[in-house]
Every structure is written in C-alpha cells, then in structure tokens.
C-alpha positions in Angstrom: -15.3 -10.7 -48.8 -15.1 -13.6 -51.6 -16.5 -17.1 -50.3 -16.5 -18.9 -53.5 -17.2 -22.0 -51.0 -20.8 -20.8 -50.5 -21.3 -18.1 -53.3 -24.2 -20.2 -54.9 -26.0 -20.3 -51.7 -25.4 -16.6 -51.1 -27.1 -15.9 -54.5 -29.8 -18.1 -53.6 -30.2 -16.0 -50.6 -30.5 -12.8 -52.7 -33.0 -14.4 -55.0 -35.0 -15.6 -51.9 -34.9 -12.1 -50.3 -35.9 -10.3 -53.5 -39.1 -12.9 -53.7 -40.1 -12.2 -50.2 -40.0 -8.4 -50.4 -41.9 -8.5 -53.9 -44.9 -9.9 -51.8 -45.7 -6.5 -50.4 -47.6 -3.9 -52.1 -47.9 0.0 -52.5 -46.2 1.9 -49.7 -45.3 -1.4 -47.8 -43.3 -2.4 -50.7 -41.6 1.0 -51.2 -40.6 1.1 -47.5 -39.6 -2.3 -47.1 -37.3 -2.2 -50.3 -36.0 1.0 -49.2 -34.9 -0.5 -46.0 -33.5 -3.7 -47.4 -31.5 -1.9 -50.1 -27.8 -0.7 -49.8 -27.2 -4.5 -49.1 -25.3 -5.3 -46.1 -22.7 -7.5 -45.3 -24.9 -10.5 -45.0 -22.5 -11.6 -42.3 -25.3 -13.7 -40.3 -26.2 -15.6 -43.4 -22.5 -16.3 -44.0 -22.4 -17.9 -40.7 -25.4 -20.2 -41.4 -24.1 -21.4 -44.5 -20.4 -22.0 -43.3 -21.5 -23.5 -40.2 -23.8 -26.1 -42.1 -21.0 -26.5 -44.7 -18.8 -27.4 -41.9 -20.9 -30.5 -41.1 -22.4 -31.6 -44.3 -24.5 -30.1 -47.2 -26.4 -26.9 -47.2 -30.0 -27.0 -48.5 -33.3 -25.0 -48.7 -33.8 -25.0 -45.1 -30.6 -23.1 -44.6 -31.5 -20.4 -47.0 -34.9 -19.8 -45.3 -33.2 -19.6 -42.0 -30.6 -17.0 -43.3 -33.4 -15.1 -44.9 -35.3 -14.9 -41.9 -32.4 -14.1 -39.8 -31.4 -11.3 -42.2 -34.8 -9.9 -42.0 -34.9 -10.1 -38.3 -31.4 -8.1 -38.3 -32.8 -5.6 -40.7 -35.8 -4.9 -38.5 -33.5 -4.4 -35.5 -31.4 -1.7 -37.5 -34.6 0.0 -38.4 -35.6 0.2 -34.9 -32.1 1.2 -33.4 -31.8 3.9 -36.0 -35.4 5.4 -34.7 -34.0 5.0 -31.0 -30.6 6.7 -31.9 -31.9 9.3 -34.2 -29.4 8.1 -37.0 -29.5 9.8 -40.2 -27.5 7.6 -42.3 -27.5 3.8 -43.0 -25.8 1.8 -45.6 -24.6 5.2 -47.1 -28.1 6.8 -47.7 -30.8 8.3 -45.4 -31.8 6.0 -42.8 -35.6 5.0 -43.2 -36.7 7.1 -40.0 -34.8 10.1 -41.7 -36.4 9.7 -45.2 -39.8 8.6 -44.1 -40.2 9.6 -40.4 -40.1 7.4 -37.2 -43.9 6.6 -37.5 -43.5 4.8 -40.9 -40.1 3.3 -40.0 -41.4 1.8 -36.8 -44.3 0.1 -39.0 -41.7 -1.1 -41.3 -39.6 -2.6 -38.9 -42.7 -4.4 -37.4 -43.7 -5.5 -40.9 -40.3 -7.0 -41.7 -40.1 -8.5 -38.1 -43.5 -10.3 -38.7 -42.3 -11.4 -42.0 -39.2 -13.2 -40.6 -41.7 -14.9 -38.0 -43.5 -16.3 -41.0 -40.4 -17.8 -42.6 -39.5 -19.5 -39.3 -42.7 -21.4 -38.9 -42.6 -22.6 -42.4 -39.5 -24.5 -41.6 -40.1 -28.3 -41.1 -38.1 -28.0 -37.8 -40.2 -26.5 -35.3 -37.4 -26.3 -32.8 -35.2 -24.2 -35.0 -38.1 -21.7 -35.2 -38.5 -21.9 -31.4 -34.8 -21.3 -30.8 -34.5 -18.1 -33.2 -37.9 -16.7 -31.7 -36.1 -16.9 -28.4 -33.1 -15.3 -29.5 -35.3 -12.5 -31.1 -36.7 -12.3 -27.5 -33.0 -11.7 -26.3 -32.3 -9.3 -28.7 -35.3 -7.0 -27.7 -34.3 -7.6 -23.9 -30.7 -6.3 -24.4 -32.1 -3.2 -26.4 -34.3 -2.6 -23.7 -31.7 -2.9 -20.8 -29.2 -0.5 -22.9 -32.1 2.0 -23.2 -33.0 1.7 -19.5 -29.3 2.1 -18.6 -28.7 5.4 -20.6 -26.7 7.7 -18.6 -26.3 5.2 -15.8 -22.5 5.8 -15.0 -22.5 3.0 -12.5 -22.6 0.5 -15.2 -19.9 -1.8 -14.9 -18.0 -4.1 -17.7 -20.2 -7.3 -17.0 -23.4 -5.3 -17.4 -22.0 -3.9 -20.8 -21.3 -7.5 -21.9 -24.8 -8.7 -20.9 -26.3 -6.2 -23.0 -24.1 -6.9 -26.1 -24.3 -10.5 -25.5 -28.2 -10.4 -25.8 -28.6 -7.6 -28.5 -26.0 -8.7 -30.9 -24.0 -11.8 -29.9 -27.1 -13.9 -29.4 -28.1 -13.8 -33.2 -24.5 -14.6 -34.1 -24.8 -18.0 -32.0 -27.9 -19.2 -33.4 -27.0 -18.6 -36.9 -24.2 -20.9 -36.2 -25.9 -23.5 -34.0 -28.8 -24.0 -36.1 -26.8 -24.0 -39.6 -24.7 -26.6 -38.2 -27.8 -28.7 -36.7 -29.5 -28.5 -40.2 -26.6 -30.3 -41.6 -26.3 -32.9 -39.1 -24.4 -31.7 -36.4 -24.8 -33.4 -33.0 -26.0 -31.5 -29.8 -22.6 -31.1 -28.5 -21.3 -29.6 -31.7 -24.0 -27.4 -32.4 -23.5 -26.0 -28.6 -19.8 -25.6 -29.5 -20.9 -23.8 -33.0 -23.3 -21.7 -30.7 -20.4 -20.6 -28.3 -18.1 -20.0 -31.5 -21.0 -17.5 -32.7 -21.7 -15.8 -29.4 -18.0 -15.3 -28.7 -17.6 -13.6 -32.2 -20.7 -11.7 -31.8 -19.5 -10.1 -28.7 -16.0 -9.2 -30.3 -17.9 -7.8 -33.3 -20.1 -5.5 -31.1 -17.1 -4.3 -29.3 -15.4 -3.3 -32.5 -18.4 -1.7 -33.6 -18.6 0.2 -30.5 -15.1 1.5 -31.2 -15.9 2.6 -34.7 -18.7 4.7 -33.1 -15.6 6.6 -31.5 -12.8 6.4 -34.2 -14.6 5.4 -37.4 -15.5 7.5 -40.6 -19.3 8.0 -41.5 -18.3 7.9 -45.2 -16.4 4.8 -44.9 -18.9 2.9 -43.0 -22.0 4.4 -44.2 -24.0 5.0 -41.2 -24.4 7.7 -38.3 -21.6 7.7 -35.8 -21.4 9.3 -32.3 -24.9 7.9 -31.5 -23.6 6.0 -28.5 -22.3 9.1 -26.5 -25.1 11.3 -27.8 -27.5 8.8 -26.5 -25.7 7.8 -23.1 -24.9 4.4 -24.0 -21.8 3.8 -22.3 -19.6 1.3 -24.2 -16.4 -0.5 -23.3 -13.7 2.4 -23.9 -15.8 4.8 -21.7 -16.6 2.2 -19.0 -12.9 1.4 -18.7 -11.8 5.1 -18.8 -14.4 5.9 -16.1 -13.0 3.1 -14.0 -9.6 4.6 -14.0 -10.3 7.8 -12.8 -10.8 9.0 -9.3 -11.7 12.3 -7.4 -12.4 15.5 -9.1 -11.2 14.1 -12.6 -13.9 11.3 -12.2 -16.5 13.9 -11.0 -15.9 16.2 -14.1 -16.2 13.2 -16.5 -19.5 12.3 -14.8 -20.9 15.7 -15.0 -19.9 16.0 -18.8 -21.8 12.9 -19.6 -24.8 12.9 -17.4 -26.8 15.0 -20.0 -26.6 14.7 -23.9 -23.2 15.9 -25.0 -22.5 18.8 -27.3 -20.8 18.1 -30.4 -17.8 19.7 -28.9 -17.8 18.0 -25.8 -18.2 14.6 -27.7 -15.1 15.4 -29.8 -13.1 16.1 -26.5 -14.3 13.0 -25.1 -13.6 10.7 -28.3 -10.0 12.4 -28.3 -9.4 11.5 -24.5 -10.6 7.9 -25.3 -8.1 7.6 -27.9 -5.3 9.4 -26.3 -5.7 7.3 -23.1 -5.3 4.0 -25.0 -9.1 3.1 -24.1 -9.9 2.3 -27.8 -6.9 0.2 -28.4 -7.5 -1.6 -25.2 -11.1 -2.4 -26.2 -9.9 -3.6 -29.5 -7.4 -5.9 -27.7 -10.4 -7.5 -25.9 -12.1 -8.2 -29.1 -9.1 -9.4 -30.4 -8.8 -11.9 -27.8 -12.3 -13.2 -28.1 -11.8 -13.8 -31.5 -9.0 -15.9 -30.8 -11.4 -17.8 -28.2 -13.8 -18.3 -30.7 -11.2 -19.8 -32.9 -9.8 -22.4 -30.4 -13.4 -23.7 -29.7 -13.9 -24.7 -33.3 -10.5 -26.4 -33.3 -11.5 -28.5 -30.6 -14.0 -30.0 -32.7 -11.5 -32.1 -34.5 -13.1 -31.9 -37.9 -11.2 -32.4 -41.0 -12.9 -29.8 -43.3 -10.2 -27.4 -43.2 -11.2 -25.4 -46.0 -14.5 -24.5 -44.5 -12.9 -24.0 -41.1 -10.2 -21.5 -42.6 -13.3 -19.6 -44.3 -15.1 -19.3 -40.8 -11.5 -17.9 -39.4 -11.3 -15.4 -42.5 -15.0 -14.2 -41.5 -13.9 -14.0 -38.1 -10.9 -11.7 -38.8 -13.1 -9.4 -41.1 -14.7 -7.8 -38.4 -11.6 -6.2 -37.9 -11.2 -4.7 -41.5 -13.1 -1.4 -40.8 -10.4 -0.5 -38.2 -7.5 -0.6 -40.6 -5.6 2.6 -40.9 -7.6 4.3 -38.3 -5.6 6.4 -35.6 -6.3 5.1 -32.2 -4.2 7.6 -30.5 
C-alpha cells in the first residue's frame, strides 16, 4: 500500500526502529533482529501518522509513539506464536520454531520492555499511561482467550470482548493518541479511538476467517492454529448456534479435544459450505462502514487524509480476494 502523504514519516519510523534494535548486543541483538525481520504491514504506525495528519502536523512524538506501538505489536506476535506453537511468521520460521520457546519468551519480554522505555521518553506522560493501559488490555484479552479454549458455551459477545481487548485496543490508541499529538480536542480524539477500535474488531474477524480459508504461502504465517488450540472464532460460534440435537452434539464432541488434521479440514469445509465464513466477513464489512461513518461525523475538511484512512480500512479485506468461501 502506497501512502505518499506519510511516506517520509514511515521512512523515519524504519530508521528509528533500526536504531533502537542496534542498541542490543550479542544474542539479544540476533534474536530481536530476527523477530523484527520480514517487515510487517506497519498498520498501527500508519494509523498513528494518518490520525495525526488529519488534525495537523506529524512530528517526532508520533514517530516515537509509533515505534513503541510497533514494538508492542511485535512482542505480542512472538508470545502468540509460542502459545499457538506456530511454525511460520512473516514467511520464515517463527522465533520459537527457530530458537526455541524459552529464548522466544525472553525476546518478547525484551522488546516489550524496550517499548515501555520509549513510551516514558515521551514528553506527554498521559500518552504513556494510555498505551500502557492498552498493553494491559491486550494481555487480559489473550488470557481470556486462552482460559476459554474449548469452552463451547462461549457466545458472540464474549468473542467480541476478547478481540476488542487483544487486537482492537491497540488500533484505538494508535488513532486517539496520534490525533491528540496533533492538537485534536478530547471529543475528536475519542471519535478517532472509536474508529480505531471498530476497525480493529473488523481486522481480527477477517484474520480469524483467514485462519480458515487463507494460504500460508500467501500470508506468510501458520494457519489453522485457532481450531487446533480450541480458540472459538466467529464463524464457528455462529455455526454452533445454528445446530441442534445430535448435529450439535457431534460437532461439540469433535472439537472438545485438539482436532486431527483430517477433522480440521472437514470442519473448515463445513464452515465454508454453510456460509459461516462469508457471514463473518459481512460482519467485518459492516464494522468498517461504521468506522468510516464515525470519521465523517468529525466534519473535517482534510479530504485527502480522510480518503487515505478509508483506503487503509478497506485494505484489511485484500488478503481475502480471490479466496473461495464456499
């Protein structure tokens, strides 16, 4: 995705991240650079910069904030891969697969600690407090999801609670604090935060659908880990809600323990054929539309930046293009 409006700032972000990682030594440097390699989409920093640009100028504070948020995101990916026993991340062996879970845990902790150091270097303590609180939310969300593994009574609202904490919260704070740094008033910053959270929920729903219909070669990460680990996502929750009697009992029995590859493929096929994946994607589409409407209510004249934010929102569906949902 090309974003000429903020490309110089994105370049500055890459330079700062390189400088930050160069502060590590020996094995810490090797592990941290491995984890940060295979550059991600930088979606959260993009939201920081565009949210700032919507209200004024983007400065060094935005770059430091975006760097910290990207490091937090990187640390959560490392820890997620350990929990999921994922073997691929960003088109190469995951850190835990390449170096083992023990060193991966410590690397995730190191990167998270580094992010906290960047946050406290910001001149605005409020911003550091906000992002730190969101980091707590992310951990709570992951703990809830892990605790509820194979809990077949989980409802849609509980699923949404988990993904709002573990994913959407970081999207929200990227937008709200990015806007605040550029002079947005409290109400406008709140709207930006709501935009980010709504977009983050849609992003996670799509990501969960990709775990069912995606390609590891295309996405560059391990797939099928949700079902394997008993993490019940929206397509499955809705399928379970539709079934009754013996059909429901059979499905519950099949997923009450870790699925075999054969059973996983059969369940993925059923989710597609019964339209559960397509329905979940429609839910995500509606939430993206809601996020856009929230921004339109700000009555800002900066159409170029607004259009760029809308483009970013639409980009979450790109990995689904040309995927068979039935």
